[in-house]
N, C-alpha and C positions, 0 to 999 in steps of 0.2 A: 220572719222575713222569708224563710223557705216556703212556708205555707202560702204566703201572699203570692210568690212567684208561680207556685203550682196552680193556684186559682186563675192567675192571669193567663197562663199558658192554655188552660182548658177553655176559657172564654174565647181566646183568640182562635183556637182551632175550630170551635163551633161557628164563629163568624166567618172563618176562612172557607168552611164547607158551604155556608149559606151564600157566599159571594161568587160561586162558580157558575152562576147563571150567565146568560148572554149579556155582553157589555163591550166596551171599547178594548182594543188591544193595548197591553201595557206599554208598547213602544210609543204610543201617543202621549204618555205621561212623563217619560224619563228620557234624557236627563231634564231637570228643572231646578230653578232657584226658589227660595221661599223666605218669607218674613213672618214672624209670629209674635203676638202679644198675649201675655198670660196674667192671670190673677188668681190668688188663693191664699194659703197660709202654711206655716211650718211650726213644728215643735222640736225642742231639744230633748233627747233622751238622757235624763239625769235622775237623781234621787227625788227631784221635785215631781209633783203631779204634772201630767202632760199639759193640761190646759192652762196651768199657771204660767207656763213659758211659751204659750201660743202667741204668734205675731203674724199679721198679714204680710203678704208678699206680692210684688209685681215683677214681671220679667219680660224681656224682649230678646229675640234671637234672630240671627241671619244665617242662612245655610244653603246647601246645595245637595241634591241627590245626583250622584254620578251615573247611576244605573238603577234598575228596579230594586236592588238589594242593599246597596251601601250608600250612605251619605255622611255629611259632617255639618256641624253648626258651631257658631260662636254664641254662647248663651250667657246673658247678664241678668242676675237676679238680686233683689235686695229691697230693703226698707228698714223698719225698726226690727231689732233682735233683742232677745232677753237672756239674762243669766240670773243666777240666784245663789244665796247663802242660806243653808238650813241651820236652825238654831242648835240642833243636836250634833252637828258636825263642826260648829264654830262656837265655842263656849262663851265668847264675848257678846253673843246676841241673845236677846230675850224673846224674840220671835223671828220667823222666817223673813228674809229680805230679798226681794228681787229687784233688778235694775235693768233699765232699757238703754240701748246704745244703737248707733247706726252701723250698718254693715252692707257691703255689696260683694257679690261673688261672680267672678268671670271664669267660665269654663270653655274649653275646646272639647266638644263631644263627638264621639263616633256613633252613628245611627245605623242600626241593622234592622231592615224591614223583614220581620219574621214571617209575615203573611206571604210575601213573595219568595222567601227562602224555602218555606215548607210547601208552598203550592206554586211553583214557578210557572205553571201553565194556566193559572186561573185567569179568567177573562174579565172579571170585575175589579175595579179599584175603589169601590165605595167604602171599604173598611181596610184599615191598616193597623197592625200590631207591631210596635217598634221597641227594640231593646236599646238602651242608652248606656254608654260607658265614657267617662271623661275625667279630665284632670285640669285644675286651674288654681286660681289665687283668690283668697278671701281678704278683704280690707275693711278694717273697723275704725271708727272714730266717735267723737262726742261721748266720752266716758264720764261725764260729770256725775251721774247717778251712782256709778260704780265707786268713784272716789268718795262720795258722800257716805256710802255704806262702810267703806274701809276706815274712814276717819272716825266713825262712831264706835268702832271696836277698841278694845284695850290693846296695849302693845304686847300682851302675853299670849295672844291667840296662836294656835298651831296652823298657820297657813302661809303661803307665799304672797307677798304683796305684788300685785300685777305690774304696776308701772316700773318697778325695779327690774322685772324679768323681761318685759316685752315693750315697754314704752307706751306713750299715750296714743300714738297713731302707729299702726303696724299692719303688716301683711302676714298671712299664713297660708299653707297649702290647703287645697280642697280636692278630695276625690269623690267621684259620683258613680253610682249605679242606679238605673231607673228603668221604667217602662212607660210607654205611651199608647193609648188607644185613640184612634182617629176615625171619625166618620166624615165622609166627603159628600155633601149634598150636591156639589157641582164640580166641574173639572178644575176650577181655580181656587176653591175655598174648602177648608177643612176645619172641623170642630174637634178639639182633643181634650182628653183627660190624661194628665201626666203625674206619675208618682215617683219621687226621687228619694234616695238615701244618700246624704252627703257626709263624708268622713272628714272631719276638720281637726287640724292641730289644736291642742288644748289652749294655746295662747290666743286664739281668736277672741276670747271674752276676757282676757287679762288675768285669768285665774290659772296659773301654771301649776298643775299637779301631775304632769307627765302621763296623763291619761286622755288621749284624743276622744272627742265627742262625736256622736251621731246626731244629725238633724234630718227629720223626715218632712218632706214638702209635698203638698198636693196642689196642683195648678190646673185650672181650666183655661183653654186658649183658643184663639182664632188665628188661622194660618191662611195667608194669601200666597198662591203658587204662580210663578211666571217663568217665561223663557222656555216654554214647552214648544214642541213642533206644532206647526199650524195643522189644525184638524181639517182633513180634506172634506169637501162638500160631497154629499152622496150623489152618485151619478146614476140616473135611470136610463138604461139603454133599451130602446124598443127592439123587439125581435126582428132579426134580419129577414126580410122578404125578398126572395129572388124574383125579379121580373123577367118573364120570358118574352123575347122579341116577337112582335106580330109577324106572321108569315107574309112575305112579299109575293104578290100575284103578278106574274109577267105575262102579258098578252103576246101570243105567238102570231107573227105575220104568216100568211100562207106562203109556202115555199113553191118555187117553180119546179116543174117536173124535171127530175134529174136526167141528164144525158146518159145514154148508155155508152159506157166506155169499157175498154178492156180491164179486166179485174187486176188490181195491183195489191201486192201484199202490204197490209197496214203495219206500220211500226208499233211495237209494244209500248203502251203508255208508261211514263216514268212515275212511280209512286213515291212521293216524299213522306218521310216520317213526320207525324204530327207531334208538336211539342206539348207538354203537360204543365199546367199551372192552375192549381186549385187552392182556395183559401177558406179556412174555418175561422169564424168570428165568435167571440165569447163575451158573455156579460161578466161583470166584476166578480172575482173570486171563483169562477167556474173553470173547469179544465176538461170536461167530457166533450168529445167531438160531436157536433151536429151540423147539418142533417145527414142522414144515412145515404141520401142520394149522392152526396159529394164523395163519400167513401166508395160507392159503387162505380162512379166515373173513374176514380183512380185505379180500382181493381181492373176495370175493363181495359184501361190503357196498358197496365202492366201485363195483362194476358195477351194483348195484341203485340207488345214488344218484349218478349221474354228475356232478351239479352240486355235490356237497358236497366239502369238503376234510378232510384228516385231520392231526392233530398227533402227531408222533413225538418223545417226550421220553426222553433217556438219563440214567441215574443210576449212581452208584457208592456202595458202602457206606463209611461213615466209620471202621469198626473195623479196616480193613486198609489198607496202603499209606500214602500221604500225599497232601495236596491236589494237588500238581503231577502225580503219577502218575494220580490218580483222575480228573482232568479229561480226560486222554487216553483212559482206558477208557470213560467215559460217552459221549464224542463218537464213539468208534469203534463202540460198540454201536448208537447211534441211526443213524449213517450206513450201517451194514451192513444194518439193517432196511429203511431207505429204498431201498438198492440192490437188495435182494431183491424188494421190491415192484415196482420198475421192471422187473426181469427178468420179472415175471409180468404186465406190461402196464399198470401204473398210472403215469400221467404224473407226472413230477417236479413240475410246477406245482401239483399238488393236495396237495403235502406241505409241512408246516412242521416242519423238523427243529431240535430244541433239545437242548442238553446242560447239565446242572446240576452235574456232578461229584459231590462229596459234600456240597455246601452245602445241598441239600434232601434230606430222608429221608422218602419217602412212606409207609413202613411202620415200625411200632414194632420189628419183628424186624430186627436189623442185616443178616443175610445176604440177606433178601429185597429189600434196597435195591440189589443188583446187578441192575438190571432196565432194561427199556425199556417204557414205557406208550404205547399207541396209542389216541387218542381221536378219534372222529368224531361230529359232531352235525348 
């Protein structure tokens, strides 16, 4: 068992490295619900040969991943199960006897996505390695074959007769440890291989010898995932082109000859301060300020009014990403504009840097809200 877990961990780490290529952000996949159907087989670890007690299995599970690392499921598995009596352990038998009965196991399992735990910043969700730990109830019935074997033995055999110990229909506990390897060809579907070790009370097969049994199951499954966040459509933003207004040509009318009058002292013209408002626009996931000509306009204004301060406000659009990611983009955009102005000689003390994430949308057009607005008065 230890050797198997070591091999599983090595395989998962190799796949985890391979899946760090470009792909969707994990936030697009979690949280989500899922339903799985599985089929395979199981064997009971006893003195019998493994394949003598092999039985097919089917399973269905319903669950939810609460975040990229932890989930839970209700897993129900069962169909025919086998037990056996060996002739060298029960003197009343002339040959080995196995018997078949019905059993179903229901477990509440904890799911730990080790791929996301070991590599929390991986960008691809195409492969997942999951560890499973759970506890539940096993229920068995239809023990006619078992009773037939018991009745064929003599009364002097050294064993406990099951029905006196457990009854003909009974429940027993089930503990589970397992691992699952999942490949996801698409966002909503996964194909998995699951290996489980189930620890059962010895009464589950009516043979009470005070020695609980292990059952090993291998299941191949198909999983449908639903309830994820809606995947945002890719937005292609054309580069922003600034249109310069055409110069206005004003025809001057000929002026009449001025009259010669005594010279009067002209009053000094009143110069009003020019306000500043410049905007940087960004394409999705970008935070570097462009173009440089806009920075130069801000620098020229600051040099013209050395006593005035400027406000640098960063924003992100609400139509893409999520509030947690957008706060980071808006802050990075505002800080990079401030840094670029410092590099051009504007003192940091003259700047008020603010970030609004996607909580404030200054423009009605969603894509124009990926911006930084610089205001000076």
